[in-house]
C-alpha positions, 0 to 999 in steps of 0.5 A: 280516496281512502277515508278514516275517522278517528275518534278520541274520547277524553274526560274534556269532550271528544277529538274527531281526526278525518285522515284521507290516504292517511294524511290529516285534513280535518280535526274536530273537537266537541268539548263535554260543555259545548252549548250553542253548537250550529245547528241547535235550536233555541227558544229567544226572546227579542231584546232590541231592534236595530232599524238602521241595521235592519237586525235584532239582537235575541237573547239565547241565554248566552253572556251576549245577545245573538245576532238576527238580520233581516237577511236570515229571517227566512220568507216565513217568518210570520208563520214561524213566530204562529208556531213558536207561540201556538206550540208553548200555549199547546195543551193538546196531547201528543200536540197539534196537528202541523199538517193543518197548520195555517201557513201565513203570508211570505214576508218580503226581501226588502222589509223592515224588521220592525214589520216582522218583530215589532212586539219583541216575541218569542221566535225560535231560531236556530244557531248560524254561526257558533259565538267567535271572539268577542261576538254572540251567536249568529242566528236563523228563523230559516230552521232546517233539519237535515238528515242522510237523504234529505233536508227538510224545512217547515212552512213550505211545500217546495222540493229541490234537488242537489244540483250535484246530481247530473243525470236529469233523469234520476233529478226527476226521479228522486223529484217524484218520490218525494212529491208523493211521499212528503208531509203536508207543510215541509219542504224537501231538500233532496241531498247530493247522498240520495242518488240511486237511493230506493223510495223506502231508504228515502221515506224512512229518512224524511219519518225520522226527520219529521219526528224529530219536527214533532219533538220541537213541538212537544219541547217548545209546550210552555217553554220560557225564554231563553231556552234550548228546544234541541241539540243537533247531534254529536258531531261524531253522527253529523260528520258521519251523515255529511261525509259517508260515503263509499269512500269511507272504510274505517272508524275507530273508536276508542270509547264503548258508549261513542262506539256502540252509539255510531255502529247503531247509527251506521246500521240504520244509515248504511247496513252495508258499512257497519263493519268498518267501526272497530273498538280501539283498546291497545293501551297507547293513545290513539291519536299516537297509534294512528299517526295524528299526534304527529301530524298534528304538531307538524301541521300548526303553527306559523311555519308549515314544512312541505316535502320539496323544502318549500315552506308556508308562513301562515299569519293571522290577524283580526281582518284576515289570513294571510299566508306567504309561500316560500321555495325549496331547498330541492329544484325540479329543473333549472327552469325558474317558471317551471320551479316557481310553478311546481312549487306553488302547485304544492303549497295550493294542495297543502294550503287547501288542507291548512284551510279545512284543517284549522277552520280558517274563515273570512278572507285569506290572501296567499301571496304565491311565487311570481309566476310571467306565464298566463297560462301557469297562472290558470294552472294554478286557479284550477288546481287551487279549484279542485283541492278546495272541492272536497272542502264542505264549507261555502268558498270562493277563489279568485284569480291570481292578481298582478301581484301574484296574490290569490284571495279566496273567501271561506264560510266562517262557521265556528272559531277557527282551531288553534293548536300551539305546538310549541314546548316550554324549552327544560333548559331555559323554563321559556325565558330564551335564557340559560346559565353559562357554561362557567356557572354550570362547571361551577355548579358541577364542581360544587356538587363533587366536592360534597359528594367525595367530602361524603365518602363517595368514589369513583363518580361519573357525571352525565352531561349533555354533549355540548357540556361535555365537549366544554369540560373535556377540552384541551385534554390535560388543560381540560377542566374534567382533568384539573378535577381529577387533580384537585380530587385526587380521585378517578373521575368519569365523564359521559355525554348523554343525548337525551340531556337537555343543555344544562341537566346532569347527574352523578353515578356511583361505582355501581351505576346507580344515581345520586340523588342530592 
């Protein structure tokens, strides 16, 4: 599979399109004034404890207090509180030695929020979910810093290896390497991308993350809540960090600074891939050049058409998203069951793409075309799970119910991406109503009268083809013929398909437009 990243920089922010085999599968917007992004670290002030919810509301500087549930506190919440306070009050040049930090006892899973945050302290928190609709950000105290090959989790000494690395020998090798090189008081999760990497590469990635933790310590010195302590990397570099693999074969950027940053980042994490980054400066918009704009226009909106003629209707409610699958005009066979299966398989692939593209989260209900055979239902379920596999968001797919419904849950990390692909009609200006043909005909005649009175001769009137047909209908009884007799001169009527329905213009004998 070929993967391409097209990065469009504009004054209002950066747009990032991920293409897989030339097909748009993810679209990310990073606004210039973006804040409270997933992964950002804040020093927050506990404002209110809600024992009934076993949660707290924390002020991190957003207009609404952020939400912190007990289950998101982390077993090392007491250590984090102690570290936060110690870092704020620290006066040691370069910061205290975290390797000598005394880790507190873990909190119990069934505890109460009051037992941990009873004094409403300042606490270091990480954004778990961006603000969505009327809700403030959701927070976590389970601080984690992701790198290219490893993720570090302070206050513990656990080493875990990704389950997606199937070779037990490789898992053991990575475990031994990390246990030998990791600093004290840091847990490490080895990512799938670490498979086959040597000790030097893993050590370099680990040291970079430890330096980031030292930066957090420095930024906490003397900090007053609420305050941002550390920003997650830009979406460009975080996507490269999470996605870059041997399938990635092109990154195109239209901004010189982002190009230099991206090139530097790739040279650091994957030197053999540095030549895939290119700078775009061909004049036309970068998204137009690579077909992104056209795909955005086709993929967003209530109705999504598919090659077979089948189409999806995507509706949104407060509680869930509903997708209705409608059969197309092309039949692959005379067998109704086979046609339903083929359409459903095509729809499943498009639904998986739409979930990633729009970043739909929560509950999604898909109403597939009814199938009778259990093996076909199982085949559709397997296909949907396979199509959803590249999706980085946590998700679950349930078997098709007896009503033909498939339920999908997908992790919601940020507001869904909603792009209005409709344009205001130039004829009616969005009202849904236009002038009647009689009124338009009268308006053209008034303008003709004005121009001929001012000595214009041999005029050409250019109109929309539908208006042209209306004005020439009946030949010697047509409106055009009546105008010629009334004004006693030649008048030419021309149809132009580029005009909207109520548009018309006048041209003189030299084919120059006459401005009214």
